[in-house]
N, C-alpha and C positions, 0 to 999 in steps of 0.2 A: 409474414406469419411466424409466430413463435411456437416452438415445440412444447408439448406437455412433459413436465419432468416429474419423476417420482420423488416422494419426500425423502430427505436424507435420513439414514438410519445410523444412530450412534454406535450401536453394538457392532454392526457390520464394518463401519469405518474403523473402530477401535481394533478389531481383529486384523485389519489390513495394514496398519501402520508399522513400519520398521524404521529404526533409527540407525544410521551408519556412522561409526566413529571414524577418526582420522586413520585408524589402523584397518578400516574397512570391515570392522566387526559389526554385525547386526544385533540390536537388542530390541525387545518388545516395549511398546509404549505402556507406561503404568499410570498415567494421569487420568483425569475425568473429561469426558466429552458430554456436553449438555446441549441437546437439540430441542428447539421449540417451534411450534407452528407460527406463533406470533409473539413478539416481545417489544418493549419500548426501544431497547438498544442492547445489542450483544456486549458492547463495551461497558455500558452501565451495569449490566448484570454481573460481569466479572469483577468490576471495581468493587461491587458490594459483596460478592460471594466467592470469587475465584481464589484458588490456591495456585502455588507455583506449578506450571506445566498444564493447567486446565485450559480447555477450549469451550467456546460457546458458539452455537450456530442457530440461525432462525430462518424460517421460510420468508418471513416479512418482518419489517420493523415499523413501529408507529411513530417513533421519535428518533430516527437515525440522524446523527449529526456529524459534521466535519469540522474543519478548521474554522475558527472565529464563529463557532456556534451556528454555522449555516446548515440548512437542511440537506439531507441525502435522500433522494428519491428511492424508496425501497419497496417496489411492487411485489406482489406474490405471483411472480411469473417465472420462477426458476432461476433467479440470480443467486449469488453466494454472498452471505453476510456472516463473516467469521471473525471471532476475536480470540486472542491468545494471551494468557497471563504468565508473566515471568518476573522474577525478582533479581535486582542487581543492587548491591549496597554501594555506599559512597566511595569505597576503595576502587571501584571500576572507574578509570579516569575519562573514558570516552562514551559515557552513556548517552550523550547528545547525538551519537551516530546511530542509535538503535533504529530510528525510523528509516534511515537510508539502508541499513542492513536488511530490514524487513522488506524494503523494495527490491533489493537484490534477490532475496529468497523467493519473492513472488515472481520475478522475471524468470528465474531459473526453473521454478515449478511449471510455468506456462511453456517454457522451452521443452521441458520433459514430456508435455502432452502433445507436442508437435507444432506449437505456434511459432511463427517467424515474423519478423518485421515489427516487433514490439520493443519498447524501451521505457526508461524512467525519466520523468520531468521533475527536477528538484522543486520542492522537497518531497512530495508525497503522491505523485500521480503516475498511473500506468497508462501508456499511450500505445496505440497501434495505428500506424500510418496517419498521423496527425489527428486522430480521433481518440477521445478519452475512453479507456476500457475499464478503469477502476481507480480506486484511491485508498490511501492508508492514513489512519489516524492513531496517534500515540497519546494515551492519557496515563496519569500517574496518581498514586495514593500512598498511604503509609510513609509519610515523610520522604516522598520521592524515591522510594526503594521498590515499590510495586509498580510494574509497568503493564499496561494492557495495549496490545497491538490490534487494531481493528482493520480489517481488509474487506472492502466491497468490490466485487467483480460482476460486471454485466455479462450474464450468460445468454439470456434472452431479453430483448427490449421491445415490448409492444408499443404501438404508435402513441397511445395515450401517455405512456411514460416518457417517450422521446419528446413529446410536446411540452413536458414540464422541465426539460433540461435546456439551459441557456447556452450551451456550447456544443460543438460537434461531438457526438458520442457514438460508440460502437459496442458490439457484443462479441463474445467468443464465437457464437454461431455465425455471425457475419465474417469474422476474421478467419474462421476455419471453413469458409465457403459453404455456410448453411448446413454443415454437418450437425447431427444431434449430438450434443455434448453430454458425456456421462459426468454429472456433477460430483459424484462420489470420488471418481478418479482424480478430478481437479482438487477436491478438498483434501484427499489423502496426500497428494503431492505437496500441496501448500503446507499441511501440517508437518510432514517430514522435513521439508526445507526450513521451516520456522524452528523446529526442534533442534536440528543439527546446527543451524547458524547461532541460535541462542546458547547452545552448549559451548560453542567456541568463542562467544562474544567477549567474555571477561579477559581472554588472552589474545584478543584480536590484533594482529600486526597491521599497523596503519598502511604500510606499503601494499600488502595483499588486498586490504579493503579498497584502497584507491584503484588498484588494477581492476577489481571487480566492478566498482562503480563506473569507471571510465568506459567499460565495455557496454554498459546500458544507458549511459547518460546521453539524452537527446539534445541537451542545451549546450554542451561544451563546444566552444568555438563560435556560437551564435551571438549575433548582436541583439541586445535586449534594451528595453527602456522601462523606467519605473519612477514612481513618485517616492521620494524619501525626504522627510522633514520639509514638506511643502515645496520641494524642488524636483523638477524633472531631470532625471539622470539617464544617460545612454552610455552603454559600454559593451564590451565583449566578454562573454563568460569564459573563465579560465580555471575551471575545476572547482574543488572545494577544499577547505582546510581541515585540520584534525578535530575541529569542533563541529563539523558539518555545515559550516557557513559557506555560502556561495562566493566565489572570487570573481570580481568584476574588474576588467582592465579598463581604466579610464585614462584620459589624457594626462592626468596627474600621477598615474601609477595604479597599482592594484589595491582595491579596497574590498572588505569582507562584510557581508550582510547576513542576518538571520532571516528565517521565514517570517518572523513577526515584523521585520522592517519594511518589506517590499511586496508589491504585486508586480510580477514580471509580465512584460509584453514583448513580443518580437518587434524590433524597431520598424520593420517594413510592413507590419500588420497592426497598426496602432489601435484599430478598433477591435482586435481579437485578443482578449485576455487569455493567456495560456496558463495562468496559475490557478490551481484548484480553488484557492481561497476566495475567488470572486464568482464562482459558479453556484448553481443550485443543485447540482448532482453531488450529493454528499454522503459520506459514510455515517 
């Protein structure tokens, strides 16, 4: 049974956001928060209308999408569908890491609300105890300088929604032992983390990023198998590189792959695809 959630309130959320700098100084958020009862996609809305620092939220989405244009199940049951708009010009050398940084921000926000046992599955999934809790989608516009980060988090999952999802899924209510989750608290933490991480992103030290990623990475050291150029490849995950590519240790040595290259499976669970890009639960 899922709990009834109150509608998100943009004004109340705006008043509650504080951004902490590296000097631990707090400033008020000055961007726009746009809340909808229903929308085709929060990402699409920001791609068309968003300015740097804007957020978009909706109670439900009619055309939520994820990687490879797959559908994200978006019921009106109290989940979180949130998108954030930010700009980074071509002088930022590591823009390909933004999706992974957004994952770190999400994991930290969930930790702040008391969640434990969660982690990130490269490139864009949030997991809790082997079940998918949410996902992240990055889209670009304006000559690849405008970035929209979309985050979908399962807060409540009614049975009819679970029936539409083709992999093991979970919700914050289940992960937090069926406690009623205050969505606005989660949204505020997400926004604060996204704002602080994006503020520091242009000067991101790769070593610090790697340490943060390794803390949440649930695939590192795991054996995986995947199809690449019509060949089945098996190897051991050995972190990521400065471009955000996954490193796979093969018999011939380490090779690097992008999210567009592969669909990962755990080698000992060949029938269970653990990559978001082959599921129907999409942002």
